[in-house]
C-alpha positions as CSV (number, residue, x, y, z in Angstrom):
1,X,106.2,101.9,113.2
2,X,104.6,98.4,114.9
3,X,103.5,96.8,111.5
4,X,99.9,96.9,112.0
5,X,97.9,94.9,109.6
6,X,95.6,97.2,108.0
7,X,93.4,95.6,105.4
8,X,93.4,92.2,103.7
9,X,92.2,92.6,100.1
10,X,91.2,89.4,97.8
11,X,93.2,89.3,94.4
12,X,92.7,86.5,92.1
13,X,94.1,86.0,89.7
14,X,97.8,87.5,91.1
15,X,98.4,88.9,87.9
16,X,95.6,91.4,88.1
17,X,98.4,92.7,90.3
18,X,95.9,95.6,91.9
19,X,96.8,99.6,92.3
20,X,95.8,102.2,94.5
21,X,92.8,104.6,93.4
22,X,93.5,107.5,95.8
23,X,95.1,107.6,99.3
24,X,92.5,105.6,100.6
25,X,91.4,103.6,98.1
26,X,92.9,100.3,96.9
27,X,91.4,98.8,93.9
28,X,91.8,94.6,93.3
29,X,90.1,92.2,91.0
30,X,88.4,88.8,90.6
31,X,88.0,86.4,88.1
32,X,84.3,84.1,88.1
33,X,84.0,81.3,85.8
34,X,80.8,81.2,84.0
35,X,81.8,78.5,81.2
36,X,85.0,76.4,79.3
37,X,86.4,79.6,77.9
38,X,83.5,82.5,79.2
39,X,84.5,84.2,82.4
40,X,83.8,87.7,84.2
41,X,86.3,89.4,86.0
42,X,84.9,91.6,89.1
43,X,87.1,94.8,90.1
44,X,86.8,95.4,93.9
45,X,86.9,98.9,95.5
46,X,88.9,98.0,98.7
47,X,89.2,100.4,102.0
48,X,93.0,100.2,102.4
49,X,92.3,101.0,106.5
50,X,89.6,98.7,107.9
51,X,89.6,99.6,111.1
52,X,85.8,100.7,111.7
53,X,83.7,101.6,113.9
54,X,80.4,99.9,113.0
55,X,79.7,96.7,111.1
56,X,77.5,98.5,108.8
57,X,80.2,100.3,107.3
58,X,81.1,99.5,103.7
59,X,84.9,98.6,103.7
60,X,84.6,96.8,100.2
61,X,82.3,98.0,97.3
62,X,82.0,95.9,93.7
63,X,83.6,98.8,91.5
64,X,83.0,97.2,87.7
65,X,81.8,93.7,86.6
66,X,83.0,92.8,82.9
67,X,82.5,89.5,80.7
68,X,85.3,88.2,79.7
69,X,85.5,86.4,76.2
70,X,87.1,83.4,74.4
71,X,89.6,82.4,77.6
72,X,90.6,86.0,78.4
73,X,90.8,87.9,81.9
74,X,91.8,91.3,83.2
75,X,95.3,91.8,84.1
76,X,97.9,94.5,85.0
77,X,95.1,96.9,86.5
78,X,96.4,100.5,87.0
79,X,94.6,104.2,87.1
80,X,95.4,107.2,85.5
81,X,94.2,111.1,86.9
82,X,93.4,113.0,84.4
83,X,93.9,116.0,86.7
84,X,97.6,115.8,86.6
85,X,97.8,116.5,82.5
86,X,100.3,119.5,82.6
87,X,102.8,118.6,79.5
88,X,100.6,119.1,76.6
89,X,103.3,119.8,73.9
90,X,105.5,116.9,75.3
91,X,106.3,114.8,72.3
92,X,107.6,116.0,69.1
93,X,106.5,114.9,65.6
94,X,107.4,111.6,63.9
95,X,109.8,113.4,61.4
96,X,111.6,115.0,64.3
97,X,112.1,111.7,66.0
98,X,113.1,110.4,62.9
99,X,116.0,112.6,62.1
100,X,117.0,112.8,65.9
101,X,117.3,108.8,65.6
102,X,119.5,107.9,63.0
103,X,122.0,110.2,64.0
104,X,122.3,109.6,67.8
105,X,124.7,107.0,69.7
106,X,124.0,104.2,72.5
107,X,125.9,104.5,75.4
108,X,126.1,101.3,77.8
109,X,126.7,102.6,81.2
110,X,129.0,99.3,82.2
111,X,131.7,100.1,79.8
112,X,133.4,102.8,78.2
113,X,132.3,102.2,74.7
114,X,129.9,103.1,72.4
115,X,127.8,101.7,69.5
116,X,125.7,102.5,66.9
117,X,122.0,101.4,67.8
118,X,120.4,100.0,64.7
119,X,117.2,102.2,63.2
120,X,114.2,100.0,64.2
121,X,111.9,99.2,61.5
122,X,108.2,100.6,61.6
123,X,105.8,98.0,63.0
124,X,102.3,97.2,62.4
125,X,100.1,100.5,63.2
126,X,97.6,98.9,65.8
127,X,93.7,99.1,65.4
128,X,92.2,101.3,67.4
129,X,88.0,101.0,68.0
130,X,85.4,102.2,70.3
131,X,83.3,99.5,71.7
132,X,79.7,99.6,69.9
133,X,76.8,100.8,72.5
134,X,75.0,97.6,73.0
135,X,72.9,98.8,76.1
136,X,69.6,98.5,74.0
137,X,70.3,95.8,71.2
138,X,67.2,93.1,71.9
139,X,69.6,89.8,72.0
140,X,66.8,87.7,73.8
141,X,65.4,87.0,69.9
142,X,69.2,86.7,69.0
143,X,69.6,83.5,71.1
144,X,66.2,82.0,70.4
145,X,67.1,82.3,66.9
146,X,70.6,80.4,67.2
147,X,68.9,77.9,69.4
148,X,66.1,77.0,66.6
149,X,68.7,77.1,64.4
150,X,70.6,74.2,65.9
151,X,67.7,72.2,66.5
152,X,67.1,72.6,62.8
153,X,70.1,71.9,61.5
154,X,70.1,75.3,59.9
155,X,73.6,76.2,61.0
156,X,76.2,75.8,58.5
157,X,79.1,74.9,59.0
158,X,78.6,73.0,62.4
159,X,80.2,75.2,65.2
160,X,82.5,73.1,67.7
161,X,82.1,73.4,71.2
162,X,83.8,76.6,71.7
163,X,82.6,78.7,68.9
164,X,78.9,77.8,70.3
165,X,80.2,79.0,73.8
166,X,81.6,82.3,72.6
167,X,78.2,82.9,70.3
168,X,75.6,82.9,73.1
169,X,78.4,84.4,75.5
170,X,78.5,87.3,72.6
171,X,74.4,87.4,72.6
172,X,73.8,86.8,75.9
173,X,76.2,90.2,77.0
174,X,74.7,92.8,74.3
175,X,71.4,92.5,76.6
176,X,72.7,92.1,79.5
177,X,75.6,95.0,80.0
178,X,75.3,98.5,80.7
179,X,75.9,101.1,78.3
180,X,79.3,103.0,78.2
181,X,79.4,106.5,79.7
182,X,78.9,109.1,77.2
183,X,81.7,111.9,76.9
184,X,84.9,110.0,77.8
185,X,87.2,112.3,77.3
186,X,88.3,114.9,79.9
187,X,87.3,118.6,78.1
188,X,89.6,120.3,80.5
189,X,93.0,120.1,82.5
190,X,91.0,120.6,86.2
191,X,89.0,117.3,85.5
192,X,88.1,115.2,88.3
193,X,88.3,111.9,86.1
194,X,90.1,108.8,86.5
195,X,90.5,105.7,84.0
196,X,90.6,102.3,85.0
197,X,93.7,101.1,82.4
198,X,94.0,97.1,81.9
199,X,94.9,94.7,79.8
200,X,92.5,92.5,78.5
201,X,91.2,90.6,74.8
202,X,88.6,89.1,73.4
203,X,90.1,86.9,70.7
204,X,92.3,84.4,72.9
205,X,93.5,84.4,75.9
206,X,97.0,86.1,75.7
207,X,96.4,90.1,76.2
208,X,96.3,91.8,72.9
209,X,94.2,94.6,73.9
210,X,93.9,98.0,76.5
211,X,90.6,98.2,78.1
212,X,89.5,101.7,79.5
213,X,86.6,102.4,82.1
214,X,85.9,105.5,83.0
215,X,85.8,106.0,87.3
216,X,83.2,108.6,87.9
217,X,83.1,110.7,91.3
218,X,80.7,108.6,93.2
219,X,82.5,105.5,92.6
220,X,85.7,106.6,94.5
221,X,84.0,105.7,97.9
222,X,82.7,102.7,99.6
223,X,80.0,104.4,100.7
224,X,76.7,103.7,99.0
225,X,75.0,100.0,98.0
226,X,77.6,97.3,98.0
227,X,76.8,96.1,94.5
228,X,76.9,99.6,92.7
229,X,74.5,102.3,92.1
230,X,72.2,103.0,89.1
231,X,71.9,99.4,87.8
232,X,69.1,97.9,87.0
233,X,68.7,94.3,87.6
234,X,69.2,93.1,84.1
235,X,72.1,94.7,83.7
236,X,74.6,92.1,84.8
237,X,77.7,93.4,83.2
238,X,79.9,96.7,82.9
239,X,80.7,98.1,79.2
240,X,84.3,99.2,78.6
241,X,84.4,102.7,77.3
242,X,87.5,102.8,75.2
243,X,89.6,99.4,73.5
244,X,93.1,99.4,71.7
245,X,94.0,96.3,70.1
246,X,97.4,96.4,69.7
247,X,97.7,92.9,67.4
248,X,100.3,91.4,70.0
249,X,101.2,90.0,73.3
250,X,101.2,92.8,75.7
251,X,103.9,92.4,78.6
252,X,104.3,95.6,80.3
253,X,102.4,99.5,80.9
254,X,103.3,102.2,82.3
255,X,102.2,105.9,82.9
256,X,104.4,108.9,82.5
257,X,104.4,111.0,85.6
258,X,101.6,113.3,84.5
259,X,99.4,110.4,83.9
260,X,98.6,111.7,80.4
261,X,101.0,109.0,78.3
262,X,100.6,105.1,78.6
263,X,103.6,103.5,77.3
264,X,103.2,99.7,76.2
265,X,105.6,96.8,76.1
266,X,104.3,94.3,73.3
267,X,105.2,91.3,71.0
268,X,103.7,91.6,68.0
269,X,101.6,88.5,66.1
270,X,102.4,87.6,62.4
271,X,100.6,90.1,59.7
272,X,97.1,88.5,58.7
273,X,97.3,86.1,61.2
274,X,93.7,84.0,62.5
275,X,92.8,83.1,65.4
276,X,90.8,80.1,64.8
277,X,90.9,78.2,68.7
278,X,91.4,80.8,71.5
279,X,93.6,78.2,73.4
280,X,96.0,78.3,70.8
281,X,97.4,82.3,70.5
282,X,99.5,83.1,67.3
283,X,103.4,83.2,67.5
284,X,105.0,86.2,68.8
285,X,108.0,88.1,67.6
286,X,111.4,88.3,69.8
287,X,111.4,92.2,69.7
288,X,109.3,94.1,71.7
289,X,107.7,97.1,70.6
290,X,107.2,100.3,73.0
291,X,104.1,101.9,72.0
292,X,103.0,105.3,73.3
293,X,99.5,106.6,73.9
294,X,98.1,109.8,74.7
295,X,95.1,109.2,77.0
296,X,93.9,113.2,76.4
297,X,92.6,112.1,72.5
298,X,93.2,107.9,72.8
299,X,95.3,108.0,69.9
300,X,99.1,106.6,69.4
301,X,101.2,109.3,69.6
302,X,104.9,107.8,68.5
303,X,106.1,105.4,66.4
304,X,106.8,101.7,68.0
305,X,110.1,101.4,69.7
306,X,112.3,98.2,68.7
307,X,115.2,97.9,70.6
308,X,114.7,95.7,73.0
309,X,113.8,91.8,73.0
310,X,112.4,88.7,74.7
311,X,112.2,84.9,74.2
312,X,109.4,83.3,76.4
313,X,107.1,81.8,74.0
314,X,103.3,83.2,74.2
315,X,101.3,80.3,76.0
316,X,104.0,81.1,79.2
317,X,103.4,83.8,81.7
318,X,105.8,86.8,81.5
319,X,106.0,90.3,82.5
320,X,108.7,92.8,81.3
321,X,108.1,95.9,83.4
322,X,108.8,99.7,82.4
323,X,109.3,103.3,84.1
324,X,108.4,106.3,82.9
325,X,110.3,109.5,84.2
326,X,109.6,113.4,83.1
327,X,112.4,112.9,80.0
328,X,113.0,109.3,79.9
329,X,111.2,105.9,79.5
330,X,113.0,102.6,80.7
331,X,112.5,98.9,80.0
332,X,113.7,95.8,81.0
333,X,114.3,92.6,78.2
334,X,115.1,89.0,77.9
335,X,118.4,89.8,76.3
336,X,120.0,90.3,79.2
337,X,119.9,94.3,79.0
338,X,117.7,97.0,80.2
339,X,117.3,99.7,77.8
340,X,116.6,104.0,78.4
341,X,115.5,105.8,75.8
342,X,114.7,109.7,75.7
343,X,111.2,110.7,75.7
344,X,111.3,113.6,73.3
345,X,112.9,112.1,70.5
346,X,112.6,108.4,70.6
347,X,116.4,107.9,71.0
348,X,117.8,104.5,72.6
349,X,120.4,106.4,75.2
350,X,121.7,103.6,77.0
351,X,122.3,99.7,77.5
352,X,122.6,98.4,81.0
353,X,124.2,95.0,81.1
354,X,123.4,92.0,83.5
355,X,124.0,88.2,83.4
356,X,120.0,87.6,82.9
357,X,116.6,88.6,82.2
358,X,116.0,92.2,83.4
359,X,112.5,91.6,84.9
360,X,111.6,95.5,86.4
361,X,113.0,98.9,86.2
362,X,112.3,101.8,88.1
363,X,113.3,105.4,88.2
364,X,114.2,107.2,91.6
365,X,111.1,109.4,92.2
366,X,113.3,112.3,93.4
367,X,116.0,112.0,90.5
368,X,115.5,110.7,87.4
369,X,119.1,109.9,86.3
370,X,119.4,107.3,88.7
371,X,117.7,104.1,87.7
372,X,117.5,100.7,89.6
373,X,117.4,97.6,87.7
374,X,116.1,93.8,88.3
375,X,117.2,90.9,87.4
376,X,116.8,86.9,87.1
377,X,120.6,86.7,87.7
378,X,119.8,87.7,91.3
379,X,121.1,91.3,91.6
380,X,120.1,94.9,91.9
381,X,122.2,97.3,90.1
382,X,122.0,101.2,90.4
383,X,122.9,103.2,87.1
384,X,123.5,106.7,87.5
385,X,124.0,109.1,83.5
386,X,127.4,110.0,83.2
387,X,126.4,113.5,83.2
388,X,124.7,113.1,87.1
389,X,128.5,111.5,87.6
390,X,130.4,114.4,86.3
391,X,128.2,117.0,88.3
392,X,128.3,115.2,91.8
393,X,132.4,115.0,91.1
394,X,132.2,118.6,90.4
395,X,130.8,119.2,93.7
396,X,132.9,117.2,95.7
397,X,135.0,119.3,98.1
398,X,138.8,119.5,97.4
399,X,140.6,117.6,100.0
400,X,142.5,119.7,102.3
401,X,145.1,117.5,103.8
402,X,147.6,118.1,101.4
403,X,147.5,121.9,101.3
404,X,147.6,121.5,105.1
405,X,150.7,119.5,104.7
406,X,152.5,122.0,102.5
407,X,151.5,124.5,104.5
408,X,153.4,122.9,107.7
409,X,156.7,122.2,105.1
410,X,156.3,126.0,104.1
411,X,156.8,126.9,107.8
412,X,159.4,124.2,109.0
């Protein structure tokens, strides 16, 4: 009520965004440069209520420290709570989605017109890979052999400065990284496991991978050693438990209400493209692909949708935020529209018109057929589904003024 400042949290760069881990702790990030294109991202656990009684009580604790290669960084951090998985049969099979999407019209909630949605082309299947357990690899010998080869001229063709830095960083991180935790996937619906999910990369600064790191129960508190527990002196970095490669520029992510499904907006790279310079990422498609991943199996469960577009070039920083409700998923776009899809059938249900880029959308937490869209046209528009409008109109009480006047006229 009195707007008291409860805490200050360091968050740099800003596009880490930060997120809540639970009701009392926040996760933020910091970036440390190691070389020209090599860095490490440190993720911090922060007490959200920092009014403490003793200076010996920790309010900040290092959660993870992850090395970044080829100018990549960690961005768009969010937390998925596995104990909320409660819809194992939510999504349908490809065949049912395809049959439904070929016949359903798209409604424009801004007018009375209807238009047929073009059938989207199937995009490239993203490559999904497990990170190898490199915790016990003796990389010192590899580094020494590399330096000997360079000094004696045995390295052919000659590596550029960027390639050399990346090679040294890769060899170094293999022997200085804590191995991933076993058994990533939760075994039951009551699991207290939480996943830290973020965008990252390994080839260029454009975020093209989704990193997943399990947060263990003892890591969910600021109590204990500030620099983490069970870490040897030579374990400088933490490894990722799982990586999903999108093969494109990731521009937005969102979780379903039950935290089981991860929705990802991305703009695809050309097929078979080769990245020779991490500072020159490939061109990206105008079409925005909407991918869906099941966090219980770590697999893609739907064909990517291509109904919305973006035009910002790949060297500029931009985000198209999306939101997910029980039955719908919505996203902004740079084609001056917001979009709504049916989560069960992969059908585009509505196009919501603005006069400029739609950056963000949000469903009402209590009524999923009420949506807000925020746009560069300096407006926030509120949209309600035609069905909800009909229901609200049917519930309105009939006016009694005319009935009262009629009775008075009868009496007279």
